[in-house]
C-alpha positions in Angstrom: -35.5 14.7 14.0 -36.9 12.5 17.0 -38.1 9.9 14.9 -35.0 9.6 12.8 -32.8 9.3 15.8 -35.1 6.9 17.5 -34.8 4.5 14.2 -31.1 5.1 13.7 -30.4 4.2 17.4 -32.6 1.3 17.2 -30.8 -0.2 14.6 -27.6 0.5 15.7 -28.4 -1.1 19.0 -30.0 -4.2 17.3 -26.7 -4.3 15.4 -24.5 -4.5 18.8 -26.7 -7.4 20.0 -26.1 -9.3 17.2 -22.3 -9.5 18.2 -22.9 -12.9 20.3 -24.9 -14.1 18.0 -22.1 -14.0 15.4 -19.7 -15.3 17.9 -21.9 -18.3 18.5 -22.4 -19.4 14.6 -19.1 -18.3 13.5 -20.5 -15.7 10.9 -18.5 -13.0 10.0 -19.9 -10.1 11.9 -19.4 -7.5 9.3 -21.8 -9.7 7.0 -24.9 -9.4 9.9 -24.3 -5.8 9.7 -24.6 -5.7 6.2 -28.2 -7.9 6.4 -29.3 -5.5 9.1 -29.0 -2.5 6.8 -30.8 -4.7 3.8 -33.7 -6.0 6.0 -34.2 -1.8 6.7 -34.0 -1.1 3.3 -37.0 -0.8 1.1 -37.4 -4.3 0.3 -37.3 -5.5 4.0 -39.3 -5.1 6.7 -37.8 -1.8 7.5 -38.9 -0.1 4.0 -36.3 2.9 4.2 -35.8 3.8 1.1 -32.2 5.2 0.5 -30.3 5.7 -3.0 -28.1 9.0 -2.2 -24.8 7.3 -3.6 -23.2 11.2 -2.8 -24.0 10.9 0.6 -23.1 7.4 1.1 -19.8 8.1 -0.6 -19.0 11.4 1.9 -20.3 9.0 4.9 -17.8 6.2 3.9 -15.2 8.6 3.4 -15.1 9.4 7.3 -15.8 6.2 8.6 -13.0 4.7 6.6 -10.9 7.3 7.8 -11.7 6.5 11.7 -11.3 3.1 10.7 -7.8 3.4 9.2 -6.9 5.7 12.5 -7.9 3.0 14.7 -5.9 0.5 12.9 -3.2 2.7 12.7 -3.2 3.7 16.7 -3.7 0.1 17.5 -0.4 -1.4 15.0 2.7 -0.9 16.7 5.7 0.5 15.1 7.5 -2.9 15.0 4.9 -4.3 13.3 5.4 -2.0 10.6 9.2 -2.4 11.0 8.9 -6.0 10.9 5.9 -6.7 8.0 7.6 -3.5 5.3 8.5 -5.1 2.9 6.0 -7.9 2.3 3.0 -5.7 3.1 4.4 -2.8 1.2 5.1 -5.1 -1.8 1.6 -6.6 -1.6 0.0 -3.2 -0.9 1.3 -1.7 -4.1 2.8 -4.6 -6.7 -0.2 -7.1 -5.3 -2.7 -4.5 -5.7 -1.9 -3.9 -9.6 -1.5 -7.6 -10.3 -4.9 -8.2 -8.5 -6.5 -5.5 -10.5 -5.1 -6.7 -13.7 -5.3 -10.4 -13.3 -9.2 -9.6 -12.4 -9.5 -7.2 -15.0 -8.3 -9.1 -17.9 -10.1 -12.3 -17.1 -13.3 -10.6 -16.5 -12.8 -9.2 -19.9 -12.1 -12.5 -21.4 -14.9 -14.5 -19.5 -17.9 -11.6 -19.7 -17.2 -9.4 -22.6 -16.9 -6.3 -21.1 -14.5 -3.6 -22.4 -11.0 -3.9 -21.3 -11.4 -0.4 -19.5 -14.3 -1.3 -17.9 -13.2 -4.8 -16.7 -9.9 -3.3 -15.2 -12.0 -0.5 -13.5 -13.8 -3.2 -11.9 -10.4 -5.2 -11.1 -9.2 -2.2 -9.6 -12.6 -1.5 -7.3 -12.2 -4.9 -6.0 -8.2 -5.2 -5.7 -7.5 -4.3 -2.1 -8.1 -6.1 0.9 -10.4 -4.2 3.6 -9.1 -2.6 6.4 -12.1 -2.9 8.6 -12.9 -6.6 8.0 -9.5 -8.0 8.4 -9.2 -6.2 11.7 -12.1 -7.6 12.8 -12.3 -10.9 11.6 -8.5 -11.8 12.5 -9.8 -10.8 15.8 -12.8 -12.5 16.4 -11.4 -15.6 15.1 -9.0 -15.5 17.7 -6.1 -17.5 15.5 -2.5 -17.0 16.2 -0.3 -16.9 13.2 3.3 -17.9 12.6 6.0 -15.7 11.8 5.1 -12.3 10.7 2.0 -13.1 8.7 -0.6 -11.4 11.3 1.6 -8.5 10.8 2.0 -8.6 7.2 -1.8 -8.8 6.5 -2.7 -6.2 8.9 -0.5 -3.6 7.6 -1.3 -4.3 4.1 -5.0 -3.9 4.8 -4.1 -0.5 6.1 -1.6 0.4 3.2 -3.3 -1.1 0.3 -6.4 1.6 0.1 -4.3 4.4 -1.4 -3.5 2.3 -4.5 -6.8 0.9 -5.1 -8.3 4.3 -5.0 -5.6 6.1 -7.4 -6.1 3.1 -9.8 -10.0 3.4 -9.4 -10.1 7.1 -9.9 -7.4 6.8 -13.2 -10.0 4.0 -14.8 -12.9 6.1 -13.8 -11.6 8.8 -15.6 -11.2 6.9 -18.8 -14.3 5.1 -18.8 -16.4 8.8 -18.6 -14.0 10.2 -21.2 -14.8 6.9 -23.5 -10.8 6.9 -23.8 -9.2 3.3 -24.7 -6.4 2.3 -22.8 -3.1 3.4 -24.0 0.9 3.7 -22.9 0.8 7.1 -23.7 -1.1 8.2 -20.6 1.1 6.2 -18.6 3.6 8.7 -17.4 0.7 11.4 -16.3 -0.9 8.4 -14.3 2.4 7.9 -12.5 3.1 11.0 -11.8 -0.3 11.4 -9.9 0.4 8.3 -8.0 3.7 9.7 -7.1 1.8 12.6 -5.6 -0.9 10.6 -4.2 1.6 8.1 -1.9 4.5 10.8 -1.6 1.9 13.6 0.0 -0.1 11.0 1.9 3.7 9.6 3.5 4.6 13.1 4.1 1.5 14.4 5.5 0.8 11.3 8.0 4.6 11.2 9.1 4.8 14.8 9.5 1.7 15.3 11.3 2.3 12.2 13.5 5.4 13.4 14.6 4.0 16.8 15.5 0.8 15.2 17.2 3.4 13.0 19.0 5.6 15.8 20.3 2.5 18.1 21.5 0.7 15.3 23.2 3.7 14.3 25.4 4.5 18.2 26.5 1.3 19.3 27.3 -0.7 18.0 30.1 -4.6 17.7 29.5 -7.2 15.6 31.4 -7.3 12.1 30.7 -10.7 12.5 28.8 -9.3 15.2 26.3 -6.3 13.1 24.6 -8.8 11.4 22.5 -10.6 13.7 21.2 -6.8 15.8 20.6 -5.9 13.0 18.8 -9.0 12.7 16.7 -8.8 16.3 15.3 -5.3 16.3 14.7 -5.9 13.4 12.7 -8.7 14.7 10.6 -6.7 17.9 10.2 -4.1 15.9 8.7 -6.6 13.5 6.6 -8.4 17.0 5.1 -5.1 19.1 4.7 -3.4 15.8 2.7 -6.5 15.6 0.5 -6.8 19.2 -0.1 -3.2 18.8 -1.9 -4.3 15.8 -4.1 -2.7 13.5 -1.5 -3.9 10.3 -0.2 -5.7 11.5 3.1 -6.4 7.7 4.0 -2.5 6.7 3.8 -1.8 10.2 5.7 -4.4 9.2 8.8 -3.4 5.5 8.9 0.0 6.6 9.0 -0.4 9.2 11.6 -2.3 6.9 14.1 1.1 4.5 14.0 3.6 7.4 14.3 1.4 9.1 17.3 1.1 5.4 18.9 5.0 5.3 18.6 6.0 8.6 19.9 3.6 9.1 22.4 2.5 5.8 23.7 0.6 7.2 27.0 -1.6 9.6 25.1 -2.1 7.0 22.2 -3.1 4.2 25.1 -5.6 6.7 27.0 -7.3 7.4 23.5 -7.7 3.7 22.3 -10.4 2.6 24.6 -12.7 5.7 23.1 -11.0 5.2 19.3 -11.8 1.5 19.5 -15.5 2.3 20.4 -15.5 4.9 17.5 -13.9 2.2 15.1 -16.8 -0.2 16.0 -19.3 2.6 15.4 -18.0 3.6 12.0 -17.8 0.4 10.8 -21.9 -0.5 11.9 -22.9 2.9 10.2 -20.8 2.2 7.1 -22.1 -1.6 6.5 -25.7 -0.5 7.6 -25.8 2.3 4.9 -24.1 -0.2 2.5 -26.6 -2.6 3.1 -29.3 0.0 2.9 -28.0 1.5 0.0 -28.6 -2.0 -2.2 -31.4 -3.2 -3.8 -31.9 -6.8 -3.0 -34.2 -7.7 -5.8 -31.8 -6.0 -8.4 -28.8 -8.4 -7.2 -30.6 -11.2 -9.2 -29.3 -10.2 -12.6 -25.8 -9.4 -11.1 -25.3 -12.6 -9.0 -24.1 -14.6 -12.0 -21.2 -12.3 -13.5 -20.5 -11.5 -9.9 -20.0 -15.1 -8.4 -17.7 -15.4 -11.5 -15.8 -12.4 -10.8 -15.4 -13.3 -7.0 -14.0 -16.9 -8.0 -11.5 -15.3 -10.3 -10.6 -12.8 -7.5 -10.3 -15.6 -5.0 -8.8 -18.4 -6.4 -6.9 -16.7 -9.2 -5.9 -13.4 -8.9 -4.8 -12.8 -5.5 -3.0 -16.2 -5.0 -1.0 -15.4 -8.0 -0.1 -11.7 -7.0 0.5 -12.8 -3.5 2.9 -15.7 -5.2 4.5 -13.0 -7.3 5.4 -10.6 -4.8 6.3 -12.8 -1.9 8.4 -15.3 -3.4 11.3 -13.0 -4.1 11.2 -12.2 -0.1 11.1 -16.0 0.6 7.8 -16.2 2.4 7.0 -19.9 2.7 4.6 -21.4 0.3 2.3 -22.2 3.2 2.5 -18.8 4.6 2.0 -17.5 1.4 -1.3 -19.9 0.7 -2.7 -18.1 3.7 -2.2 -14.2 2.9 -3.6 -14.9 -0.2 -6.7 -16.3 1.4 -7.2 -14.0 3.6 -7.6 -11.4 1.2 -10.9 -10.0 2.8 -12.8 -7.9 0.9 -15.4 -5.6 2.6 -16.8 -1.9 2.9 -13.7 -0.8 1.1 -14.9 -2.0 -2.4 -18.1 -1.5 -2.1 -17.2 2.1 -1.1 -15.1 2.5 -4.4 -18.0 1.0 -6.2 -20.0 4.4 -5.6 -17.2 6.6 -7.4 -17.9 5.1 -10.7 -21.6 5.7 -10.0 -21.8 9.3 -9.1 -19.5 10.3 -11.9 -20.8 11.4 -14.9 -20.1 8.8 -17.5 -21.6 5.5 -18.4 -21.4 3.5 -15.3 -25.1 2.5 -13.5 -25.9 1.3 -9.9 -25.6 -2.5 -11.6 -21.9 -2.0 -11.5 -22.3 -1.4 -7.4 -24.9 -4.3 -7.4 -21.9 -6.8 -8.8 -19.6 -5.2 -6.4 -21.9 -5.9 -3.7 -21.9 -9.5 -4.3 -18.1 -9.8 -4.9 -17.9 -8.7 -1.1 -20.9 -11.1 0.3 -18.9 -14.3 -1.5 -15.8 -13.0 -0.1 -17.0 -12.5 3.6 -19.1 -15.8 3.4 -16.0 -17.8 1.8 -13.0 -16.3 3.1 -14.4 -14.6 6.1 -16.0 -18.0 7.4 -12.8 -19.9 7.0 -9.9 -17.7 8.5 -9.5 -20.0 11.5 -10.0 -23.5 9.7 -7.3 -22.5 6.8 -5.0 -21.5 9.3 -5.2 -24.9 10.8 -5.8 -26.8 7.6 -2.2 -24.8 6.3 -0.3 -25.5 9.5 0.4 -22.0 9.9 -1.1 -21.8 13.3 1.1 -21.2 16.8 3.8 -18.9 17.9 6.5 -20.2 16.0 8.6 -17.3 14.8 11.5 -19.3 13.2 9.8 -19.7 9.7 9.2 -16.2 8.2 
């Protein structure tokens, strides 16, 4: 245990010290965390051997829930209201269209079966809350209108749809079933259950926790543990009744922040630190999980998929969702560009690997390379792209 604690503490300590390096060279910090994990792994000087996908999935579930809770607490209710229409459109229809675009083009270009290709598209379809929250903050860019709110709220809301699509296509792949309209009604029922119970659980839990926080007096240091315990109770209970725990815990944070702002403010600094630690642990673990010498064979197909995702599928999905809402084209272009992929697609890629079906670890490697490409290309250009498209400033007139 002492050796484990020493190694884990030194790895996390070293990762945190990379923050100034990231700011100086302009590299996405999450990319450096992944790099540290890979260096600590079996192909790096660390030599640590870690290939327990099931444990990684459980740890990733908790870490992602923490990140979404912190993001919800940091999202004012007015942001959700102001960006509700575009964010919800992108988080639902946008994810479906992105998954479909990546899946169909991957099927045509790489020859994968349509079900496997759509599974791949589903895994990479959602933007990543951790990457989006962190890199927008790190870039320091000020965006026009409601763009920032749209981007952040979308990243917090779109995980349930991506998880649903991933689980649905994993079921089809594992069962060897073809894509059929006959399965659509059952899938829609499951989707409605996931989103409905997730929304009800998060809103109800947030209202109850907010009311309690306003009425009881606690030492200042106990408000954060209270919120953390209540949030995970909502998260677990929602998952137990087959709802979306991730949607529930994100909405819980937003509602508590609105209903009990003083308690939420007292918990904010603690939760910010916990969120950072969750991101570091998650990215280090995912870096450990990948085997770099196995990535060579996956790099070619993965880069083709990344190009399809970044330059075709995501922009077209954004155009389809936001044009009816009269969002200006320049803003659409930027929202489409900041479709950052991070830990969530890598986390979702674990699901088909640990399932009893035919999907192997190569699927995980492909998604890993797609995420790296997104972080390098999109993450490194958040601020320059905003300036090039002319969407920076505090002008709220153009929405």
